[in-house]
MARBA-3410 file (N, C-alpha, C, O; in Angstrom, 1 decimal):
151
35.1,21.1,261.6,34.3,20.7,260.5,33.3,20.1,260.1,33.3,19.0,259.6 ~ 32.1,20.9,260.1,30.3,19.2,260.1,30.4,19.1,258.6,31.1,19.8,257.8 ~ 29.5,17.9,258.3,29.2,17.8,257.7,27.9,16.7,257.9,28.1,16.0,258.9 ~ 26.8,16.4,257.1,25.0,16.5,256.9,24.9,15.8,255.9,25.3,16.4,254.9 ~ 24.5,14.7,255.8,23.7,14.6,254.8,21.4,14.5,255.5,21.0,14.5,256.7
20.3,14.4,254.2,19.5,14.5,254.2,18.7,13.6,253.6,18.2,14.1,252.6 ~ 18.3,12.0,253.9,17.3,11.9,253.7,16.4,12.1,252.8,15.3,12.0,253.3 ~ 16.3,12.4,251.0,15.5,12.3,250.5,14.8,11.4,249.9,13.6,11.7,249.7 ~ 15.0,10.7,249.7,14.6,9.3,249.1,14.6,8.3,249.0,15.7,8.2,248.3 ~ 14.1,7.1,249.1,15.0,5.5,248.4,16.3,5.3,249.5,16.5,4.8,250.6
17.0,6.0,248.8,18.8,5.9,248.6,19.3,6.9,248.7,20.3,7.3,249.3 ~ 18.3,7.8,247.9,18.7,9.2,247.8,19.8,10.5,249.5,20.0,10.2,250.7 ~ 20.0,10.9,249.3,20.5,11.3,250.1,20.5,13.4,249.7,19.7,13.8,249.0 ~ 21.3,13.9,250.1,21.2,15.5,250.1,22.8,15.4,250.9,22.7,14.7,251.9 ~ 24.0,16.0,250.6,25.5,16.4,251.0,25.1,17.7,251.5,24.6,18.6,250.8
25.6,17.7,253.1,26.4,19.3,252.7,26.9,19.3,253.6,27.2,18.4,254.4 ~ 27.4,21.2,253.9,28.9,21.0,254.7,28.8,22.2,255.3,27.8,22.6,254.7 ~ 29.3,23.4,256.3,30.1,24.4,256.7,29.8,25.2,254.6,29.0,26.1,254.6 ~ 30.1,25.1,253.9,30.4,26.1,252.6,28.8,26.9,252.2,28.4,28.0,251.9 ~ 28.3,25.3,252.7,26.4,25.8,252.1,26.2,25.3,250.9,25.1,25.5,250.4
27.1,24.6,250.3,26.6,24.3,248.6,25.9,23.0,249.3,25.8,23.1,250.5 ~ 25.6,21.8,248.8,24.7,20.5,248.7,24.9,19.9,247.2,24.8,20.5,246.1 ~ 25.5,18.0,247.7,26.2,17.8,246.8,24.9,16.2,246.7,24.6,15.6,247.7 ~ 24.5,15.8,245.6,23.8,14.7,245.4,24.4,13.1,245.6,25.3,12.6,245.0 ~ 23.2,12.6,246.8,24.3,11.4,246.9,23.4,10.9,246.7,22.3,11.4,246.9
23.6,8.8,245.9,22.4,8.0,245.8,23.2,6.9,244.9,24.1,6.9,244.1 ~ 22.5,6.2,245.3,23.4,4.3,245.5,22.6,3.5,244.0,21.5,3.9,243.5 ~ 23.4,2.2,243.4,22.3,1.7,241.8,21.4,1.7,241.9,20.9,2.2,242.9 ~ 20.6,1.2,240.9,19.8,0.6,241.8,19.6,-1.5,242.2,18.8,-2.4,242.0 ~ 20.4,-1.5,242.5,20.8,-3.0,242.7,21.1,-3.3,244.2,21.4,-4.4,244.7
21.0,-1.5,245.2,20.9,-1.1,246.0,20.3,-0.6,246.5,20.5,-0.2,247.6 ~ 19.2,-0.5,245.5,18.3,-0.1,246.5,18.0,1.2,245.6,16.9,1.6,245.6 ~ 19.4,2.3,244.5,18.6,3.7,244.7,17.8,3.9,243.2,16.8,3.3,242.8 ~ 18.6,5.1,242.5,18.3,5.3,241.1,19.1,6.5,240.2,18.7,7.5,239.6 ~ 20.5,5.8,240.4,21.5,7.1,240.5,21.7,8.0,240.0,22.3,8.2,238.9
20.7,9.2,241.1,20.3,10.0,241.2,21.4,10.9,241.7,21.2,12.1,242.2 ~ 22.6,10.4,241.7,23.9,11.4,242.5,25.0,11.2,242.6,25.4,10.9,241.5 ~ 26.0,11.1,243.5,26.5,10.3,243.6,27.2,9.5,244.4,26.7,9.4,245.5 ~ 27.9,9.0,244.2,28.5,8.0,245.3,29.3,8.3,246.7,30.0,9.2,246.3 ~ 29.5,8.2,247.7,30.5,8.0,248.7,31.4,8.3,248.1,31.9,9.3,247.7
31.7,7.0,247.9,33.4,7.0,247.4,34.7,7.4,246.1,35.9,7.5,245.8 ~ 32.8,7.9,245.5,33.2,9.4,244.0,33.6,10.1,245.0,34.9,10.1,245.1 ~ 32.9,10.8,246.1,33.1,11.9,246.6,34.6,11.7,247.2,35.3,12.7,247.3 ~ 34.8,10.6,247.5,36.3,10.4,247.9,37.5,10.8,246.5,38.4,11.6,246.3 ~ 37.1,9.7,245.9,38.3,10.6,244.6,38.5,12.0,244.3,39.4,12.9,244.1
36.7,12.0,244.3,37.1,14.2,243.7,37.6,14.6,244.8,38.5,15.4,244.5 ~ 37.6,14.5,245.8,38.8,15.1,246.9,39.9,15.3,246.9,40.7,16.3,247.0 ~ 39.9,13.6,246.7,41.4,13.7,247.0,42.0,14.6,245.6,43.1,15.2,245.6 ~ 41.0,14.5,244.2,41.6,15.2,243.0,41.5,16.7,243.3,42.5,17.3,243.7 ~ 40.3,17.3,243.3,40.8,18.4,243.9,41.2,19.3,245.3,41.4,20.5,245.5
41.0,18.3,245.9,42.7,18.9,246.3,43.9,19.5,246.5,44.3,20.4,247.2 ~ 44.4,18.2,245.4,46.1,18.5,245.8,46.1,18.9,244.2,47.1,18.8,243.4 ~ 44.8,19.4,243.7,45.0,20.2,242.4,44.7,21.2,242.1,45.1,21.8,241.1 ~ 43.8,21.6,243.0,44.4,23.4,243.5,45.7,23.7,243.8,46.3,24.7,243.4 ~ 46.3,22.7,244.8,47.2,23.3,245.7,48.3,23.2,244.0,48.8,24.2,243.3
48.4,22.1,243.7,49.0,22.4,242.4,48.9,23.3,241.5,49.9,24.0,241.2 ~ 48.0,23.4,241.1,47.9,24.6,240.2,48.2,25.8,241.1,48.2,26.7,240.3 ~ 48.4,26.1,242.3,48.4,27.5,243.0,49.2,27.5,243.0,49.5,28.5,242.4 ~ 50.4,27.0,243.5,52.0,26.5,242.9,51.8,26.5,242.1,51.3,27.6,242.1 ~ 51.8,26.1,240.6,52.4,26.1,239.4,52.1,28.3,239.3,53.1,29.0,239.2
51.1,28.7,239.4,51.1,29.7,238.9,51.8,30.7,239.8,52.2,31.8,239.3 ~ 52.0,30.4,241.2,53.3,31.4,242.0,54.5,31.1,241.4,55.4,31.9,241.8 ~ 55.0,30.3,240.5,56.3,29.8,240.0,55.7,30.9,238.4,56.5,31.1,237.5 ~ 54.7,31.4,238.3,54.5,32.2,236.9,54.6,31.0,235.4,55.3,31.0,234.4 ~ 54.1,30.6,235.8,54.2,28.6,235.1,53.2,29.4,233.9,52.6,30.5,234.1
53.0,28.8,232.7,51.9,29.6,231.8,50.9,28.2,231.8,51.7,27.3,231.4 ~ 50.0,27.8,231.9,49.2,26.5,231.9,48.1,27.5,231.8,47.6,28.6,232.1 ~ 47.8,26.3,230.9,46.4,27.0,229.9,45.5,25.9,230.0,44.4,26.2,229.5 ~ 45.4,24.5,230.5,44.6,23.9,230.4,44.9,23.1,232.4,45.3,23.8,233.3 ~ 44.6,21.9,232.6,45.0,21.3,233.8,43.8,20.4,234.2,42.7,20.8,234.6
44.3,18.7,234.2,43.1,18.2,235.4,44.0,17.1,235.5,44.9,16.7,234.8 ~ 43.4,16.8,237.1,44.0,15.7,238.0,43.0,14.2,237.9,42.0,14.2,238.7 ~ 43.3,13.4,237.3,42.3,13.0,237.0,42.7,11.3,238.4,43.9,11.0,238.7 ~ 41.7,10.5,239.0,42.6,9.7,239.9,41.8,8.5,239.8,40.5,8.4,239.8 ~ 42.9,7.2,239.8,42.1,5.8,239.1,42.4,5.3,240.4,43.4,5.9,240.7
41.9,4.4,241.7,41.4,4.2,242.6,40.6,2.4,241.5,39.8,2.1,240.7 ~ 42.0,1.8,242.6,42.1,0.3,242.7,40.5,-0.2,243.9,40.5,0.4,245.0 ~ 40.0,-0.7,243.8,39.4,-1.3,245.3,39.8,-2.5,245.3,40.5,-3.1,244.5 ~ 39.2,-3.0,246.8,39.0,-4.3,247.1,38.0,-5.3,246.3,37.1,-4.9,245.5 ~ 38.1,-6.7,246.4,36.9,-7.2,245.6,35.8,-7.3,245.7,35.0,-7.5,244.8
35.4,-7.0,247.3,34.6,-8.4,248.6,34.0,-5.9,249.4,34.1,-4.7,249.1 ~ 33.4,-6.7,250.3,33.0,-5.7,250.7,34.3,-5.5,252.2,35.0,-6.4,252.5 ~ 34.3,-4.4,252.6,34.1,-2.8,251.7,34.0,-2.3,251.1,33.2,-1.4,251.2 ~ 34.8,-2.8,249.6,35.0,-2.4,248.4,35.7,-1.0,248.6,35.4,0.0,248.0 ~ 37.0,-1.0,249.8,37.9,0.2,249.8,39.0,0.7,249.1,39.9,-0.1,249.2
39.1,1.8,248.5,40.7,1.9,247.7,41.7,0.7,248.5,41.9,0.2,249.6 ~ 42.1,0.7,247.7,43.7,0.2,247.8,45.2,0.3,246.5,46.3,-0.1,246.2 ~ 44.3,1.0,246.3,45.7,1.7,245.7,44.7,3.4,244.7,43.6,3.7,244.2 ~ 46.2,3.9,244.7,45.2,5.1,243.2,46.6,5.6,242.3,47.8,5.7,242.4 ~ 46.1,5.6,242.0,47.0,6.3,240.4,46.2,7.6,240.2,45.0,7.7,240.1
47.4,8.7,240.1,47.3,10.6,240.4,47.9,11.2,238.9,49.2,11.3,238.9 ~ 47.6,11.5,238.3,47.5,11.5,237.1,47.5,13.0,236.9,46.3,13.4,236.7 ~ 48.4,14.2,236.8,48.5,15.6,236.8,48.7,15.8,235.2,49.8,15.7,234.8 ~ 47.8,16.0,234.5,48.1,16.8,233.3,47.7,18.2,233.0,46.9,19.0,233.2 ~ 49.0,18.1,232.1,49.3,20.2,232.3,49.5,20.6,231.1,50.5,20.4,230.4
48.4,21.5,230.8,48.7,21.8,229.3,49.3,23.1,229.2,48.3,23.8,229.6 ~ 50.4,24.3,228.7,50.8,25.4,228.8,52.3,26.1,227.7,52.7,26.2,226.5 ~ 52.6,26.3,228.5,53.9,27.1,226.9,54.7,27.3,228.2,54.5,28.0,229.2 ~ 55.7,26.4,227.8,56.7,25.6,227.7,57.0,26.0,230.2,57.6,26.6,231.0 ~ 55.8,24.8,229.7,55.9,24.5,231.2,57.3,23.7,232.0,57.9,22.6,231.6
57.8,24.5,233.3,58.9,23.7,233.5,59.1,22.4,234.1,58.6,22.7,235.1 ~ 59.6,21.0,234.2,59.0,20.2,234.3,59.7,19.8,235.9,59.4,18.8,236.6 ~ 60.8,21.3,236.5,60.9,20.6,237.8,59.6,21.4,238.8,59.3,21.1,240.0 ~ 59.1,22.3,237.9,58.0,22.8,239.0,56.9,22.1,239.4,56.3,21.9,240.5 ~ 56.9,21.7,237.8,55.3,20.7,238.2,56.3,19.7,239.2,55.7,19.4,240.2
56.8,19.4,239.2,57.8,18.2,240.6,57.7,19.0,241.6,57.7,18.5,242.7 ~ 57.8,20.0,241.4,58.4,20.7,242.5,56.0,21.0,243.3,55.7,20.8,244.5 ~ 55.3,21.2,242.5,54.5,21.7,243.0,53.7,20.1,243.9,53.2,19.8,245.0 ~ 53.8,19.7,242.9,53.7,18.4,243.0,54.0,17.2,245.0,53.3,16.4,245.6 ~ 55.3,17.9,245.2,56.1,17.8,246.1,55.8,18.0,247.2,56.1,17.5,248.3
54.9,19.3,246.8,55.1,20.3,248.0,53.3,19.8,248.2,53.0,19.2,249.3 ~ 52.3,20.1,247.2,51.1,18.9,247.7,51.2,17.6,248.4,50.8,17.3,249.5 ~ 51.7,17.0,247.8,51.5,15.4,248.7,52.4,15.7,250.5,51.9,15.3,251.5 ~ 53.5,16.2,250.4,54.0,16.5,251.3,54.2,17.7,252.7,55.0,18.0,253.6 ~ 52.8,18.1,252.2,53.0,19.3,252.9,51.2,19.9,252.5,50.5,19.5,253.4
50.6,20.4,251.9,49.1,20.9,251.8,48.2,20.2,251.5,47.1,20.8,251.5 ~ 48.2,19.1,251.3,47.2,18.2,250.6,46.0,17.4,251.9,45.6,16.3,251.7 ~ 45.7,18.1,253.0,45.2,17.5,253.4,44.5,15.9,253.2,45.1,14.9,253.8 ~ 43.6,15.7,252.6,42.6,14.3,251.9,44.3,13.5,251.4,44.7,12.4,251.7 ~ 45.0,14.4,250.8,46.1,13.3,250.1,47.1,12.4,251.6,47.5,11.2,251.6
47.4,13.8,252.7,47.6,13.0,253.7,46.9,12.1,254.3,47.4,11.3,255.0 ~ 45.3,12.2,254.1,44.7,11.1,255.1,44.2,9.2,254.8,44.1,8.2,255.5 ~ 44.2,9.7,252.8,44.1,8.9,252.5,45.4,8.1,252.4,45.4,7.0,253.0 ~ 46.9,8.6,251.6,48.1,8.6,252.1,48.3,6.5,253.0,48.9,5.4,252.8 ~ 47.6,7.0,254.0,48.3,6.4,254.8,47.3,4.8,255.2,47.5,3.8,255.9
46.0,5.2,253.9,45.3,4.3,254.1,45.5,2.7,252.5,45.3,1.5,252.5 ~ 46.2,3.9,251.6,47.0,3.6,250.9,47.6,3.9,249.9,47.3,5.0,249.6 ~ 48.5,3.4,248.8,49.4,3.9,248.2,48.7,4.9,246.7,47.6,4.7,246.1 ~ 49.6,5.6,246.6,49.4,6.0,245.5,50.9,6.6,244.5,52.0,7.2,244.7 ~ 50.3,6.1,243.5,51.5,6.3,242.5,50.8,8.1,242.0,49.7,8.6,241.9
52.4,8.8,241.7,51.7,10.2,241.2,52.6,9.9,240.2,53.6,9.2,240.4 ~ 52.2,10.3,239.2,52.4,10.7,237.7,51.9,12.0,236.9,50.8,12.5,237.1 ~ 52.8,12.5,236.1,52.3,13.8,235.7,52.9,13.8,233.9,53.9,13.2,233.4 ~ 52.0,14.5,233.4,51.9,14.8,232.2,52.5,15.9,231.7,52.2,16.9,232.5 ~ 53.3,16.3,230.7,53.0,18.5,230.4,53.1,17.7,229.0,53.6,16.7,228.6
52.3,18.8,228.5,51.8,19.3,227.2,51.8,20.6,227.0,51.6,21.4,227.9 ~ 52.4,21.0,225.0,52.3,22.7,224.9,51.7,22.6,224.3,51.5,21.7,223.5 ~ 51.2,23.7,224.5,49.6,23.8,223.7,49.8,24.3,223.0,50.3,25.4,222.9 ~ 49.3,23.1,221.8,48.8,23.3,220.7,49.8,22.1,219.6,49.9,21.8,218.4 ~ 50.5,21.9,221.2,50.8,21.0,220.1,51.0,19.2,221.4,50.6,19.7,222.5
51.4,17.9,221.6,51.6,17.2,222.1,51.9,16.9,223.7,51.8,17.5,224.8 ~ 52.3,16.0,223.3,53.3,14.9,224.8,54.7,16.4,225.2,55.2,17.1,224.3 ~ 55.0,16.5,226.3,56.7,17.3,225.6,56.8,16.0,226.6,57.3,15.0,226.0 ~ 56.5,15.6,228.7,57.1,15.8,229.3,56.3,14.7,230.3,55.2,14.8,230.8 ~ 57.2,13.3,230.3,55.8,12.6,231.7,56.7,12.2,232.4,57.9,12.2,232.0
56.3,11.6,234.0,57.5,11.1,234.2,56.2,11.0,235.9,55.1,11.3,236.0 ~ 57.2,10.5,237.0,56.5,10.0,238.3,56.9,10.6,239.1,58.2,10.5,239.0 ~ 56.6,11.4,240.4,57.0,11.9,241.3,57.1,10.8,242.3,56.2,10.2,242.8 ~ 58.4,10.6,242.6,58.3,10.0,244.0,59.2,10.9,245.1,60.0,11.7,244.9 ~ 58.6,10.3,246.6,59.7,11.0,247.9,61.3,10.4,246.9,61.7,9.6,246.0
61.7,11.8,247.9,63.3,11.6,248.8,63.6,10.5,249.8,64.8,10.5,250.3
END
């Protein structure tokens, strides 16, 4: 995989990769930027969320789960000093649908964590991750929640 960033102005860059899409990058004013784009570490968190989200929704669809809404939240703790690396993350899978099966959700999370998501596989070597889920009934409220733990 190839990726590239090109300086635009100040601390603003445009990032691109093989897909041909571009993403704006910048820093906050204290670091010389003007808040015109994502911070690089934000993109790491988004990459982690997106990678596992695509796996999990794909698996749930194959399992014929009636999912009507799906969010994956990543809350990453960072070190107090430079280089401000992630020290721990909590990934929360929020699934809404009609009678979504908890076992199907757990299996989808497990497959993503242990087999399919390269972002999770790489980053889990650098910091621990807690994988939690919340299942909501469409038109109702929370029906199940829990944490996936490796066997």
